[in-house]
C-alpha positions in Angstrom: -6.7 1.2 -17.3 -5.8 2.8 -14.0 -2.2 4.0 -13.6 -0.8 4.1 -10.1 2.2 6.0 -9.1 3.8 5.6 -5.6 6.0 8.0 -3.8 7.5 8.6 -0.4 9.9 5.8 -0.1 13.4 6.2 1.1 16.0 5.5 3.7 15.0 5.8 7.4 16.4 4.7 10.7 14.8 2.1 12.9 12.0 3.6 14.9 11.4 6.3 12.3 8.4 7.0 10.1 7.6 7.3 6.5 4.4 8.1 4.6 3.9 6.4 1.3 1.4 7.9 -1.2 -0.2 6.4 -4.3 -2.0 8.6 -6.9 -4.3 7.0 -9.4 -5.0 8.3 -12.9 -8.7 8.1 -12.4 -11.4 7.6 -9.8 -10.8 4.9 -7.2 -14.0 5.0 -5.3 -15.1 1.5 -6.7 -11.8 -0.1 -6.0 -10.3 -1.9 -3.1 -6.9 -0.3 -2.5 -3.9 -2.0 -1.0 -0.3 -1.8 -0.2 1.9 -4.8 -0.8 5.7 -5.3 -0.2 8.3 -7.6 -1.5 11.7 -8.1 0.0 14.5 -9.8 -1.9 14.1 -13.5 -2.0 10.5 -13.3 -0.6 7.0 -13.5 -2.0 5.0 -10.3 -2.4 2.7 -9.9 0.7 -0.2 -7.8 1.6 0.7 -5.1 4.1 -2.6 -3.2 4.3 -5.8 -2.8 2.4 -8.9 -0.7 2.5 -12.0 -1.8 0.6 -14.3 0.4 -1.3 -16.6 0.4 1.7 -13.9 1.6 4.0 -13.0 -1.6 5.9 -9.3 -2.1 6.6 -7.1 -5.1 7.0 -3.5 -5.3 8.1 -0.8 -7.9 8.2 -0.1 -8.9 11.7 3.5 -7.8 11.5 2.4 -4.1 10.9 -0.7 -3.9 13.0 -0.5 -0.8 15.4 2.3 0.6 13.4 0.9 1.3 10.0 -2.3 3.0 8.9 -3.8 3.0 5.5 -6.2 5.7 4.3 -7.9 6.7 1.2 -9.1 9.9 -0.3 -11.5 9.1 -3.2 -11.8 12.8 -4.1 -8.1 13.0 -4.6 -7.7 9.5 -6.1 -5.1 8.8 -3.4 -4.2 6.1 -0.9 -1.6 6.6 1.7 0.3 4.3 4.0 1.6 6.0 7.3 4.4 3.8 8.6 5.6 4.4 12.1 8.1 2.6 14.4 9.8 1.1 11.4 11.9 -1.9 11.7 14.7 -3.3 9.5 12.4 -6.2 8.6 10.1 -3.6 7.0 12.7 -3.1 4.2 11.2 -3.9 0.9 9.8 -2.5 -2.3 6.3 -1.3 -1.6 3.6 -1.5 -4.3 0.2 0.2 -4.6 -2.7 -2.0 -5.8 -6.2 -1.2 -7.0 -8.6 -4.1 -7.4 -12.2 -4.3 -8.4 -14.4 -7.3 -7.6 -17.8 -8.6 -8.7 -20.6 -9.6 -6.4 -19.3 -13.1 -6.2 -15.7 -11.9 -5.2 -14.5 -12.5 -8.8 -11.5 -10.1 -9.4 -12.6 -8.0 -12.5 -9.6 -5.6 -12.5 -6.2 -5.5 -11.0 -3.7 -2.7 -11.3 -0.2 -2.2 -9.9 2.2 0.6 -9.5 5.9 0.4 -10.2 6.8 0.4 -6.5 8.8 2.5 -4.2 11.7 1.3 -2.1 11.7 1.5 1.7 14.9 0.8 3.5 15.1 0.8 7.2 18.7 0.8 8.4 20.9 2.6 10.9 
């Protein structure tokens, strides 16, 4: 089991910045790491991900504003969020996933989430 703990959420004004951090209880080098978010009444959606090989992918809505990074030595993954908008308001969740060679998901772990509220 991999336990994930998020931090860094809070209240920020539109145009402001926040940095979310996720700390894993054990090594994450073999895992794809991602940040997801879920707003009230909406489905959980992928915000950003970084594969075990270092490739990144972002939702169109956050491209050029958010940056995901990982530090395998520290077992952490961060999400730097800039130019925040009210529509970014959601609970943000850290995810760790491991896949087989045929893209079969072998493991899937989630944190408890951290709330981000963008409001003036």
